N, C-alpha and C positions, 0 to 999 in steps of 0.2 A: 486515540485511534492508532497507538501503536501497535497494539495486537493485530488490528487488522492488516495494517502496512507490513508487519513480519510475515503474514501467511501468504500475502501477495508476492513479495520479494522471494519467499521461499520457493515459490512456483515459478519464478523466473519472470515474474512482471514488475512493473514499477507503478508508483502512485503520483497522481496529481492532486494534491490537496487544497482545496479554494477555500480561503476563509472569507467568506461572502456576506455572511449575515442571515438573514431570513426573508422570505418571500413577504411582500407587502407589508413590511416594518413600518409602523405608524410613526415611529420616532423621526423628527423633521432632520436630524444629524446622521441617520443612519443610511439613507438611500444612496449616498456616494461610494458606498461598499456592494449595494446588493447586484451591480451590473455583472458581476464576475461569477454570478449563478447561470447566466444565459449563454455565456462564453463556451461551456463546455457541450461538445456534440461529436459527432462521429468522425469529424476530421482529427481531433486531437485525442480522443479516448475510445477504447475498446467497450467500456461498460461504466457503470455509475454505481457508486455506494454512497447513499444519502444518509446524514443524520436528519432525519425528518422530523424527529422530535423537537428539533431547533430549527431547521431550515422552514418547515412548515406550521411553526407555532401560532402563526397569525392567520393562515389560510384554512386549516383542517386536513384531515385525513383525505377526503374525496380530491380536493384541488391540489393535494401534494401529489397524490398518484396521477392524477391527470396531467401535471408538469413533468413528472419523471417519464410518463411513457410516450409524451410528446417528444423526448429526445430521441426516440428511435434507437435505443440502445438496450442491451440486457441492464439491468437495474434491480437492485436490492436495497432495502430501507431499513435504518434502525430506529423503531420508532414505526407505526402504522402508517402506511400509504396505501389506500384503496387502489386493488388491482396490481399491487407490487409485492413480491415476496419480501415478507417483513421478519424482522428479530425484535422482540421486545420483552417485557417483563409482565407479570402480574402485579399491577400496580394497587389494584382493588385489596387484594390480599395482604399487602404491606400495610395500607392504612388500615384495614380491620384489626391486624396485628397490633398497631400502634393504639387504636381506640379501645380495644379489647383491654389491652394492658393498663390504659389511664383509668380505665372505669373499674375494672375488676381488682386490679392490683392495689390502685391509689385510691379508690372511691371518688374519683372526680365525675361530676355531673356538668358543671359550667364549663364546656370545653369551645373555644373558637376555631375556626378555620379559616386559614388563608388560601384563597383559591391560585392557580396558576393562569396562563394565558387564555382568553377565551377563544374558543374554536380549536384548542389543542385537545384531542381525545384522551391523553394522558391526564392530563389536568381535571377533566369531565369525570374520568373513571375515579380518581382519588376523592372529587367531591362525593360523587355516588356512594362511594364506600363508608365515607364519613356519615352521610345521612342515614344509610341501612344500619350503621354500628347504634347510632343514636336509638333507631327504631327497636333494633334486637334488645337494647336493656331499657326500653320504654322511657326514653328521655325525650321531652319534648324538643322540637326543632325550632330554633330560635334566629330567624332572619339577621338579627341585629350583630350576631356572633359570627356571620358569614362575611368574609371581606374579600375585596377584588385583590389580585396579585400578576406578576408577570414572571415569576420564576427569577428575580432578580434581589440582590440585598437592598436595595432602593425601595422596592415596592414592600419588603417586609418593614422597613421603617415607615413608610408612608401609610402601611394598616394600621400602626398602632396608633398614629395621629388620628386617623378617622375613628378607631373604637372609642378613645379616650376622649379626645376633642370635640369630634363632630357628633359622635353619636352618645357621648357622655356615659359610658359603661364604667361603673366604678369598679376599681381594681379588686376590691373586695367581693365583688359578685362574679369573679373569674378564676377558675382553677387551673385552668391548661391552655396553651395554644398549639394547634397543630398546623404547620406549616407544608406547603405542597411540594417544598424542594429544602435542602439544605442552605443554600443561598438565602432565601427569604427567612428561614429562621435565624441567620447570623444576624440579618437585618433586625429583626424583632428583638433579639437579645441586645443588640447596640443601643436599640430605643428605650427598652425597659431599664438597662443600665443607666442611661442619660435621665430617666425619670426616677433614678432612687428605687426602682422596684426590683426585688431581690428573685432571682432564678436559681433553684426552684422554689426556694421559701414561702415565696409570695405567689408566683406563678410558673407551671412548669411550660417548659418550650420543647417541642420535639419536631423532627425534620424529615426528610425523604433524601436517599442517595448514598449517604455515608461517603461524604467526600473526604480527602485526608486531612483538612483541617478539622473535621467535626471531633476526631479523636483528641486533638490539642487544643481546642478552643477552651475558652473558660467561661462557664463550665463547658466540660466536654459534651457533645451533644448526642441524646438519644434519638434513634433515625433508623432508617431501613436501608438495608445494603443491597445495591443491585451490583450484579457482577458485570462491572463497564469492561473489563478487558475481554471476558468472555463473550459479549455481545458483539464487540469489533470483529473478534476472530471467527465465529459463528458467523456473521453477515458476510465476511470475506469468503470462508469456505462455501456458502451458498452462491455466491456472484461466479467463484471458479467452475462450480458445477454447472450454474448456466452456460457459461462460456463453453463448457465440455458437452453442452446438449444434453444435459440429465435433468430429470424432472425434479421440483424442488417444492416443499410445503408452501402453501400460501402463507402461514404463520408459525412460526417458531417461537415459543415462550419459554423464558427462563425464570427461575424461582427467585425471590427475595428473602432477606434473613432480617429479624429484629434484633437491633443492637441496643441495649439497654447502657445508659452512662448517667453523670450527674444532672442533666438538665431536666431530669424528670423526677430525680429524687433516688435514683438507684445507684449500686455499686455497678460499675462496668462489667458486662458480662463478656467483654472481648479481653478482658484479663485472665493469663491462663491459670490453672488451678496450682495451688502450692505443690511445691515437689514433697514425695514422702522422703524422711530422714534416712540418711546411708551412713550406716556407722562406718564404713571405710572412706567416706569422703571428708576432708577437713571442713570445720564449720567456718572458718575464715579462709578469704581468698586473696592471695596476694600474687596471683601468676601474672605474668606479661601478657598482653591482650592476644588472643588467638588470631591466626590467621581469617578465619571466619568473622570475628569481630571487626578486624581491621577491612575486610571486604566490604561489610554491610555499613560500615561507616563512610565508605568511599561512595557506595551507592546512595547513602542517604544525602551526602553533600550533593551528588549530582542529580537528586530530585525523587529519589526513590523512597518518598516519606514512609517512615514506619520500619524501615529494616534495620537500624540500629537498634531500636528499642527491642524488636523481636529477637536479635542477636543477643542481648543481654538479659534475656527472660530468665535464663536459668540461674546467672549471678543473682538477679533481683529478687526470685523466689526464695532463692536461698538466704539472702539476706533478710526478708520479710517473714521467715520462718512461719508462714502459715496464716500471717495477720493479712487480710485482703485490704485494708485500707493503708497500712503501709507498703504494700505491694503497689497499690496504684499510685502513690506519693513517688515511690521510687522510679515508677514507669515515666511518671510527669517530669522528673528531674532528668531522665534520659532523653525525652522527647524535647526539653528544653535545650539540653546540650546540644542535641542534633539540629534544633532551629536557629539557634546561635551560629552554628558552623555555615549553615544554609545561607543564613543572612548575610554572614561575612562573604561568601561567595557571591551572593546576589549585589552585594555593595561593589565588590570588584567588577561585575559586569556593568553595572550602572554607570561605573567610573568609566570604563572602556566605551560604554555606548555614548556616554556625554563626550568623550574625545573623539569620538567618529562624528557625532553632531557639529561640534565646533569645526572640525577639519572641513565638513561640507558646507557649513554655513560661510567659512572663510573664503571658499572658492565657489560660491553660487553666481558673482557676478564676474568671475573671471573666465579664461577659456575653458569650455565645457569639458574638455579632455582631463581637465584637473579634478573633476569629479570622481572619473574612474579610477585615477591615481590615488585619490583619497580613501576609497573603498577597498582598493588593494592592500593599502598600508594599515587599516583599521578591522575590517572583519575576520580575516584570519585568527587575530586576537580573541575572538569571540567565537571560533569554531565553525565559521562561516568560509569555504574555501572558493566561492563563487557567487555571484550576483549579476542580475541583469535589470536594468530600470527602464522600462518604455512609456511613453506616453502616447496619447491619441494623436494622431496625425493630424486630425481636423477637430478642434474642441466641440464637444456635444455630441460627437459621432463616434460609436464603437466599431466600426467597421475596419479600422486600420491602426495599428500601432507604429511607433516610429522610436528606434532604438536610442535613447539618452545617454546613457552611461552604464558600463559595468566591466566586469573583468571573471578572468577564471585561470587556470594553470597555465594557458596557452597565449591567452590574449590580455593586454592591459590596454590598449588603445584601441578598441572596435570602431571599425567605420560604421558611420550612421547607415541605417536602412530603414525602409518602409516595408511592412509586411502584414499579411493579413491578421487580424486580432486572435480569431481562431488557433492561429499556428503556436500562440502563445510565447515561443522561444525564438529570437532571430536567428538568422542563418548562421550567423557567426558563433554561435554557441551551440553547435549540435551534440557535444558531449553532454553539456547540461540538458537536453532533451530526452536524453535516454537514463536519466536517473531520476529517482523518487523525489520530486520537488513540493515546496509550497508556494502557491499563487498569491501573494497578497494585492489587494485592492488599495491603491493610492487615491487620496482624495484631500480634499481640503474644505471641511464643512461637509456640506451636501453635494459638493462639487466633484465628479468622478473625473480623475486626472490621468491615470495610466494604471500599470502593474508593475510589480517586482517579482523576480522568480529567485528564488533561493535552494539549495539542496535542503531535503526534508532530514531532519534530525531528531532526537530526543530532547532537545532545548524545550524550556518552559514557554506556553503559548503567549505569555505576557512579554516574553523577548521579542516575538516577531512582531506583536501589536505595536510595541515601541518602536521597531525598525521601520514598520510600515508608514507610521506618523512622521517619523524625521524624514524619510524619502518622499513623503507626501508634500511635505514643506517646500523641499527642494524642487520639485517639479512646479509647485505654485510659484516660486520665486522665478524660475526659468521663464514661466509664461508672463510675469509682470515684466521683467527684463526684456522680452521681445516687444511688449507693448510699448514700454518707454523707447527702446529703439526705432520703432517706427514713426513715431512722432517727432 
């Protein structure tokens, strides 16, 4: 959603990014997050941009559209939401490309398919394309080879257990597995590796999305690339048009691209072609790193996966001298170097986050103001210059929040205040209310406890998830302490 935020901020607006989960999520540990989705309304927002392919994955396009329209705000959707201007991809064409490649290029016929979440329109489109491709090539449809999934890594692992253990499908009777998304494909490869089934030598595996990990996964994953940044930017532009009173198309569809890699047995197609030899250019390179290469390395360390390898391409192609396999090996070395640097930085962030958690835990049963001091001492080291943590004023009721602790550039010891939940940011933090922010649901298990507000940044989403978990534990400890004090 970085591209969407950039478009909106460039137009003078700000973004409230709610990390709230999915509507009607059936997993028992997730409802503690879902309350956040209902907080956004005309009181705190001028419009809504929903990633409906995630938020509505358990309820379907019609219910998703009804839910968005009920907010009474201009709305736009990434993924289909009935009756709401939407931006999406031609998922059917993507799966069709995958299937034609597996059947026509590799001559595979026994192809399993792992579906996405039930009621998810994109998941149904991908399954329908799978069925249509079998019919196109006169391959019988075998229901034993169609497995349930949920767009998660875990569902890929479960699907393999279902296929081999429950349905007793022999490995020798299977050519390939098409997963509804990359996460599922990673889970499939994990389980196949555990069972000593080689990919792609024994079974090919392909995915959908082309996540950053797909290129550096072992083996690298054949998949369908969807233009995630373009989707976000286009949706944001549509939303601004709606706010400006302009008419917009009910559905804008962007194309996809088949990306071939090792998991189906191909040489990666996203490798650049070898450079033509240049007599004026030396065949060995001993130059100092260029400014562009250093910039790319810095971007890689800060999360822009693939930047470093792309900057190295001219050098790598020259060293490979036209040998595609050697070029791929060179690229993998570059990717591994960049990954090690990212991991080193992540280790530093884990260490800093651990220090924050320890500082908060040491103060959970002392004066509550010390929690604000702990945040102010540790979060700036993680690139967070403000944070507000509020709990529900009445347990079990989402109507009011009570400021628990927090800090910003002007406030270190905020006065406790009760305020309407829909306001999100307490009165003492008006500057934060004017910035783009992440709103994190704080919970303990399935119990909703409150919210945390932090400025939006390019930090990896896993950081905010860990931060939310830590702060949720603190709010639970405060609740336990109050109960103990009342007895």
